[in-house]
C-alpha positions as CSV (number, residue, x, y, z in Angstrom):
1,M,-10.7,-73.0,14.0
2,G,-13.1,-71.6,11.5
3,P,-12.6,-69.4,8.6
4,S,-10.9,-65.9,9.1
5,F,-13.0,-64.3,6.4
6,G,-9.6,-62.6,5.4
7,L,-9.4,-60.4,8.5
8,V,-5.6,-61.5,8.5
9,A,-5.4,-60.0,5.0
10,D,-7.2,-56.4,5.9
11,R,-4.3,-55.5,8.3
12,P,-2.2,-52.6,7.1
13,N,1.6,-53.0,6.1
14,L,3.9,-51.1,8.1
15,S,6.1,-50.2,5.3
16,N,3.9,-49.4,2.5
17,F,2.3,-46.9,5.2
18,I,5.8,-45.3,5.8
19,G,6.5,-45.7,2.1
20,M,2.8,-43.4,1.4
21,K,3.7,-41.0,4.0
22,R,7.4,-40.3,2.7
23,G,6.2,-40.0,-0.9
24,W,3.1,-37.3,0.1
25,M,5.8,-35.4,2.2
26,W,7.7,-35.4,-1.2
27,A,5.0,-34.1,-3.0
28,G,4.2,-31.8,-0.4
29,S,7.7,-30.3,-0.1
30,L,7.7,-29.7,-4.2
31,A,4.8,-28.0,-4.1
32,V,5.8,-26.0,-1.4
33,V,9.1,-24.7,-3.0
34,A,6.6,-24.8,-6.5
35,L,4.5,-22.0,-5.2
36,L,7.2,-20.0,-3.5
37,A,9.2,-19.8,-6.5
38,G,6.6,-18.5,-8.4
39,C,5.5,-15.8,-6.6
40,E,7.6,-12.5,-7.9
41,T,8.7,-12.6,-11.2
42,I,9.7,-9.4,-13.6
43,P,9.5,-9.3,-17.0
44,P,13.0,-10.8,-18.7
45,G,15.3,-8.1,-19.4
46,A,14.0,-5.4,-16.7
47,E,16.4,-3.2,-14.4
48,R,15.7,-4.2,-10.9
49,G,16.2,-1.4,-8.2
50,P,15.6,-1.0,-4.8
51,H,13.3,-2.8,-2.8
52,G,11.9,-5.3,-5.2
53,T,11.6,-2.8,-7.7
54,I,12.2,-2.2,-11.4
55,A,13.1,0.6,-13.7
56,Y,10.5,2.5,-15.9
57,D,11.6,4.9,-18.8
58,V,9.3,7.6,-19.1
59,L,9.9,10.4,-21.8
60,V,9.3,13.9,-20.5
61,E,8.5,16.4,-23.3
62,A,7.7,20.4,-23.2
63,S,6.1,22.0,-25.9
64,P,8.9,24.8,-26.5
65,P,12.0,22.0,-26.1
66,G,14.2,23.2,-23.7
67,A,12.3,23.1,-20.3
68,R,14.3,22.5,-16.9
69,I,12.7,19.5,-15.6
70,E,12.9,18.7,-11.6
71,A,11.7,14.8,-10.3
72,N,10.9,15.3,-6.4
73,G,13.0,18.5,-5.9
74,E,15.8,17.2,-8.0
75,D,16.9,18.5,-11.4
76,I,16.5,15.9,-14.1
77,G,17.7,18.1,-16.9
78,N,16.0,19.9,-20.2
79,T,13.8,18.4,-22.2
80,P,13.4,16.0,-24.2
81,V,14.4,13.8,-21.4
82,H,14.3,10.1,-20.3
83,L,13.5,9.9,-16.7
84,K,14.4,6.5,-14.9
85,I,11.2,5.5,-12.4
86,F,11.7,2.8,-9.8
87,G,8.2,1.4,-9.6
88,D,6.6,-1.7,-8.3
89,P,6.4,-4.8,-10.7
90,D,2.4,-4.1,-11.6
91,G,3.5,-0.8,-13.1
92,T,2.4,1.5,-10.2
93,F,4.7,4.2,-8.6
94,H,6.4,2.8,-5.1
95,D,6.1,3.9,-1.8
96,F,9.6,5.1,-0.7
97,G,8.3,7.0,2.3
98,S,6.5,9.8,0.3
99,Y,2.6,10.2,-0.2
100,Y,3.6,11.6,-4.0
101,Y,5.9,11.7,-6.9
102,I,6.1,15.1,-7.9
103,I,7.6,16.6,-11.5
104,R,8.0,19.9,-12.3
105,A,8.7,21.7,-15.4
106,L,10.0,25.0,-15.2
107,P,9.6,27.5,-18.1
108,L,12.0,28.8,-20.3
109,T,11.0,32.7,-21.1
110,T,8.7,35.2,-18.9
111,N,5.2,34.5,-20.8
112,Q,5.5,30.6,-20.0
113,Y,4.2,29.3,-16.4
114,A,5.5,26.3,-14.6
115,Q,3.8,23.2,-14.9
116,T,3.6,20.2,-12.4
117,R,2.3,16.5,-12.5
118,V,1.9,14.9,-8.9
119,F,1.3,11.4,-8.8
120,Q,0.0,9.0,-5.5
121,T,2.9,6.5,-4.4
122,G,0.0,4.4,-1.9
123,H,1.8,5.4,0.9
124,L,0.1,4.3,4.1
125,M,-2.6,2.8,2.0
126,T,-3.6,5.5,-0.2
127,P,-4.3,5.1,-3.7
128,E,-1.3,4.7,-5.9
129,D,-1.3,5.9,-9.8
130,R,0.1,3.7,-12.2
131,I,3.6,4.8,-14.2
132,P,3.3,6.6,-17.3
133,Q,5.1,6.1,-20.7
134,R,5.1,9.9,-21.5
135,I,4.4,13.1,-19.9
136,Y,3.8,15.8,-21.8
137,F,3.7,19.8,-20.5
138,D,2.6,22.8,-22.7
139,M,4.3,25.5,-20.9
140,N,2.0,28.3,-22.5
141,Q,-0.9,27.1,-20.6
142,P,-1.6,28.6,-17.4
143,P,-2.2,26.7,-13.9
144,P,-5.9,26.2,-12.5
145,A,-7.1,29.7,-11.0
146,Y,-8.0,28.4,-7.6
147,P,-10.5,30.9,-5.2
148,P,-8.6,33.2,-2.8
149,G,-7.4,30.8,0.0
150,G,-5.8,27.9,-2.3
151,A,-6.7,24.4,-3.7
152,P,-9.9,23.1,-2.7
153,V,-9.7,20.9,0.2
154,Y,-11.6,18.2,0.7
155,V,-12.5,17.1,4.0
156,Y,-13.9,14.4,5.5
157,P,-17.3,15.1,7.1
158,G,-17.3,13.0,10.0
159,P,-19.4,10.6,11.4
160,P,-23.4,10.7,11.4
161,I,-25.2,12.4,14.5
162,Y,-26.0,8.6,15.6
163,Y,-22.4,7.7,16.2
164,A,-22.1,10.4,19.0
165,P,-21.4,9.8,22.4
166,P,-24.1,9.7,24.5
167,P,-25.1,13.1,26.8
168,Y,-23.8,13.4,30.3
169,Y,-26.1,12.0,32.6
170,Y,-26.3,13.6,36.1
171,Y,-27.6,11.0,39.0
172,G,-27.4,13.8,41.7
173,P,-24.8,14.0,44.7
174,S,-22.7,11.6,45.6
175,F,-23.6,10.6,49.2
176,R,-23.4,7.2,50.4
177,F,-26.2,6.0,53.0
178,Y,-25.3,2.4,54.9
179,S,-28.5,0.8,56.4
180,G,-26.9,-2.4,57.3
181,P,-25.9,-3.9,61.1
182,R,-24.2,-1.6,63.4
183,F,-20.8,-2.4,64.4
184,H,-20.7,-1.5,67.9
185,H,-18.5,-3.1,70.3
186,F,-19.9,-4.6,73.4
187,R,-17.5,-4.5,75.9
188,R,-17.6,-7.6,78.3
């Protein structure tokens, strides 16, 4: 026989291959576990709420203390009051199925005005607002004066004219003319 030039030594060892494969599987599974475990973190000591939310404490104050506060139509109490709002971990309002989170302050006397703060919740991919740390209502300030017909409404103007459907084309009467061979049966 002649020299083998190291061809025998170049053959892969099956037990080394299986051991490396097992090692890569362990490393990959540990990386996946570490990635999934670090995806959702909340601050330490935060109170958890429904749907993966956390509680935020918001101080609500008014210019003369004692104004009645409502949040989404529910009576909260008289100012100054601490309001617990469940929001997303990034500090924004959570979408519990409503487009807005509304906080109202109702006046104490006849010369005061009802005040309203409206926050967007991000329902169906709409913008969402951050949860404030403090909300202040000046009950002596009149609400904004809108023109007759209500508050201004901003309407999407629609697509440009070049996206319009093509006009209707009339091709004339719909008669069909057949000019092929005749189908006449001859009797034999």
